[in-house]
One Martini backbone bead per residue (centre of mass of N, CA, C, O) as a GRO file, in nm:
protein
  163
    1UNK     BB    1   0.096   0.036   0.022
    2UNK     BB    2   0.038   0.373  -0.052
    3UNK     BB    3   0.106   0.675   0.046
    4UNK     BB    4  -0.139   0.947   0.060
    5UNK     BB    5  -0.175   1.265  -0.009
    6UNK     BB    6  -0.426   1.492  -0.053
    7UNK     BB    7  -0.285   1.662  -0.281
    8UNK     BB    8  -0.249   1.397  -0.478
    9UNK     BB    9  -0.548   1.380  -0.499
   10UNK     BB   10  -0.740   1.297  -0.796
   11UNK     BB   11  -1.041   1.268  -0.939
   12UNK     BB   12  -0.945   1.270  -1.237
   13UNK     BB   13  -0.780   0.995  -1.184
   14UNK     BB   14  -1.040   0.813  -1.098
   15UNK     BB   15  -1.215   0.933  -1.331
   16UNK     BB   16  -1.373   0.783  -1.602
   17UNK     BB   17  -1.562   0.746  -1.873
   18UNK     BB   18  -1.639   0.436  -1.791
   19UNK     BB   19  -1.740   0.569  -1.486
   20UNK     BB   20  -1.986   0.710  -1.645
   21UNK     BB   21  -2.344   0.792  -1.582
   22UNK     BB   22  -2.615   1.006  -1.717
   23UNK     BB   23  -2.861   0.755  -1.729
   24UNK     BB   24  -3.019   0.674  -1.492
   25UNK     BB   25  -3.310   0.440  -1.410
   26UNK     BB   26  -3.358   0.426  -1.132
   27UNK     BB   27  -3.624   0.440  -0.862
   28UNK     BB   28  -3.416   0.347  -0.633
   29UNK     BB   29  -3.169   0.274  -0.427
   30UNK     BB   30  -3.112  -0.020  -0.520
   31UNK     BB   31  -3.100   0.040  -0.827
   32UNK     BB   32  -2.869   0.244  -0.819
   33UNK     BB   33  -2.657   0.065  -0.688
   34UNK     BB   34  -2.660  -0.147  -0.914
   35UNK     BB   35  -2.570   0.042  -1.142
   36UNK     BB   36  -2.303   0.130  -1.011
   37UNK     BB   37  -2.189  -0.158  -0.992
   38UNK     BB   38  -2.186  -0.211  -1.292
   39UNK     BB   39  -1.991   0.016  -1.356
   40UNK     BB   40  -1.755  -0.089  -1.184
   41UNK     BB   41  -1.730  -0.360  -1.331
   42UNK     BB   42  -1.699  -0.242  -1.624
   43UNK     BB   43  -1.428  -0.075  -1.540
   44UNK     BB   44  -1.250  -0.313  -1.372
   45UNK     BB   45  -1.238  -0.289  -1.041
   46UNK     BB   46  -1.477  -0.502  -1.009
   47UNK     BB   47  -1.584  -0.847  -0.965
   48UNK     BB   48  -1.799  -0.838  -0.712
   49UNK     BB   49  -2.108  -0.724  -0.707
   50UNK     BB   50  -2.239  -0.836  -0.449
   51UNK     BB   51  -2.027  -0.733  -0.248
   52UNK     BB   52  -2.067  -0.438  -0.312
   53UNK     BB   53  -2.366  -0.412  -0.249
   54UNK     BB   54  -2.342  -0.509   0.043
   55UNK     BB   55  -2.145  -0.286   0.141
   56UNK     BB   56  -2.327  -0.046   0.073
   57UNK     BB   57  -2.575  -0.135   0.237
   58UNK     BB   58  -2.434  -0.136   0.510
   59UNK     BB   59  -2.362   0.164   0.507
   60UNK     BB   60  -2.659   0.269   0.477
   61UNK     BB   61  -2.753   0.160   0.759
   62UNK     BB   62  -2.590   0.381   0.921
   63UNK     BB   63  -2.647   0.594   0.687
   64UNK     BB   64  -2.697   0.821   0.475
   65UNK     BB   65  -2.515   0.942   0.173
   66UNK     BB   66  -2.715   1.172   0.151
   67UNK     BB   67  -2.619   1.520   0.180
   68UNK     BB   68  -2.756   1.683  -0.028
   69UNK     BB   69  -2.816   1.877  -0.304
   70UNK     BB   70  -2.850   1.600  -0.484
   71UNK     BB   71  -2.631   1.422  -0.312
   72UNK     BB   72  -2.428   1.120  -0.324
   73UNK     BB   73  -2.183   0.897  -0.123
   74UNK     BB   74  -2.136   0.605  -0.187
   75UNK     BB   75  -1.951   0.369   0.029
   76UNK     BB   76  -1.659   0.137   0.028
   77UNK     BB   77  -1.480  -0.134   0.172
   78UNK     BB   78  -1.292  -0.384  -0.010
   79UNK     BB   79  -1.214  -0.673  -0.130
   80UNK     BB   80  -1.018  -0.718  -0.436
   81UNK     BB   81  -0.871  -0.440  -0.449
   82UNK     BB   82  -0.596  -0.218  -0.523
   83UNK     BB   83  -0.771   0.048  -0.577
   84UNK     BB   84  -0.924   0.320  -0.597
   85UNK     BB   85  -1.265   0.404  -0.698
   86UNK     BB   86  -1.477   0.591  -0.931
   87UNK     BB   87  -1.825   0.667  -0.963
   88UNK     BB   88  -2.071   0.825  -1.188
   89UNK     BB   89  -2.411   0.927  -1.138
   90UNK     BB   90  -2.721   1.017  -1.320
   91UNK     BB   91  -3.049   1.149  -1.232
   92UNK     BB   92  -3.298   1.326  -1.361
   93UNK     BB   93  -3.537   1.256  -1.160
   94UNK     BB   94  -3.466   1.118  -0.919
   95UNK     BB   95  -3.425   0.996  -0.577
   96UNK     BB   96  -3.487   0.824  -0.290
   97UNK     BB   97  -3.197   0.849  -0.046
   98UNK     BB   98  -3.231   0.972   0.235
   99UNK     BB   99  -3.195   1.266   0.267
  100UNK     BB  100  -3.113   1.518   0.483
  101UNK     BB  101  -3.321   1.728   0.313
  102UNK     BB  102  -3.550   1.535   0.155
  103UNK     BB  103  -3.451   1.518  -0.122
  104UNK     BB  104  -3.362   1.450  -0.420
  105UNK     BB  105  -3.140   1.237  -0.600
  106UNK     BB  106  -2.892   1.281  -0.880
  107UNK     BB  107  -2.602   1.240  -0.753
  108UNK     BB  108  -2.339   0.973  -0.780
  109UNK     BB  109  -2.062   0.902  -0.570
  110UNK     BB  110  -1.876   0.610  -0.600
  111UNK     BB  111  -1.676   0.463  -0.347
  112UNK     BB  112  -1.392   0.237  -0.385
  113UNK     BB  113  -1.196   0.053  -0.148
  114UNK     BB  114  -0.963  -0.080   0.013
  115UNK     BB  115  -0.993  -0.211   0.320
  116UNK     BB  116  -0.689  -0.112   0.424
  117UNK     BB  117  -0.746   0.205   0.302
  118UNK     BB  118  -0.859   0.445   0.495
  119UNK     BB  119  -0.714   0.715   0.440
  120UNK     BB  120  -0.777   0.745   0.139
  121UNK     BB  121  -1.080   0.728   0.161
  122UNK     BB  122  -1.116   0.989   0.332
  123UNK     BB  123  -0.977   1.184   0.130
  124UNK     BB  124  -1.174   1.139  -0.102
  125UNK     BB  125  -1.430   1.224   0.041
  126UNK     BB  126  -1.330   1.514   0.088
  127UNK     BB  127  -1.299   1.590  -0.211
  128UNK     BB  128  -1.589   1.550  -0.291
  129UNK     BB  129  -1.716   1.744  -0.087
  130UNK     BB  130  -1.570   1.994  -0.196
  131UNK     BB  131  -1.675   1.984  -0.492
  132UNK     BB  132  -2.006   1.967  -0.380
  133UNK     BB  133  -2.074   2.218  -0.173
  134UNK     BB  134  -2.221   2.368  -0.411
  135UNK     BB  135  -2.469   2.451  -0.634
  136UNK     BB  136  -2.298   2.521  -0.878
  137UNK     BB  137  -2.144   2.256  -0.906
  138UNK     BB  138  -2.388   2.074  -0.927
  139UNK     BB  139  -2.502   2.213  -1.180
  140UNK     BB  140  -2.277   2.128  -1.373
  141UNK     BB  141  -2.342   1.821  -1.351
  142UNK     BB  142  -2.649   1.832  -1.424
  143UNK     BB  143  -2.586   1.989  -1.720
  144UNK     BB  144  -2.425   1.796  -1.852
  145UNK     BB  145  -2.401   1.656  -2.179
  146UNK     BB  146  -2.137   1.484  -2.101
  147UNK     BB  147  -1.866   1.312  -1.996
  148UNK     BB  148  -1.646   1.516  -2.081
  149UNK     BB  149  -1.767   1.752  -1.922
  150UNK     BB  150  -1.736   1.632  -1.645
  151UNK     BB  151  -1.426   1.587  -1.653
  152UNK     BB  152  -1.354   1.882  -1.717
  153UNK     BB  153  -1.475   2.006  -1.464
  154UNK     BB  154  -1.297   1.864  -1.260
  155UNK     BB  155  -1.026   1.959  -1.369
  156UNK     BB  156  -1.079   2.263  -1.343
  157UNK     BB  157  -1.137   2.266  -1.036
  158UNK     BB  158  -0.863   2.150  -0.950
  159UNK     BB  159  -0.682   2.373  -1.077
  160UNK     BB  160  -0.833   2.616  -0.908
  161UNK     BB  161  -0.762   2.469  -0.656
  162UNK     BB  162  -0.591   2.465  -0.333
  163UNK     BB  163  -0.684   2.165  -0.207
   0.00000   0.00000   0.00000
């Protein structure tokens, strides 16, 4: 395991075009989690979809990862992966994800990390939280026309940010 300082963590390095889906179709929390798990498996980072879904569901039982402002950050640490990975999904309609503000959730940043790498996991969660902390940033992701625009937005925000 490599020690990673938070300044060197770049979401743009974790999120690839193949791990972004801007047309999620799920109508509830379980369906959205399954779609995001499919995305993670398809991107090549996760081999056991059921284990991932179970780990995310267990984390959700502790409290919803929908932080409000239309955003959720479902996350889990699992065995069988070598490095952290991030997938991003967007639901135009939004779903009830038990958000802290009671609103529908439209953006889902799913973070999956190796079970033993707690420090990096927490640093990436902090980076995601910083990225989506205001409505303007969330609006950019909600209005993005395609995957490349999403990735470009993240890269631009990282370049302009001092954190």
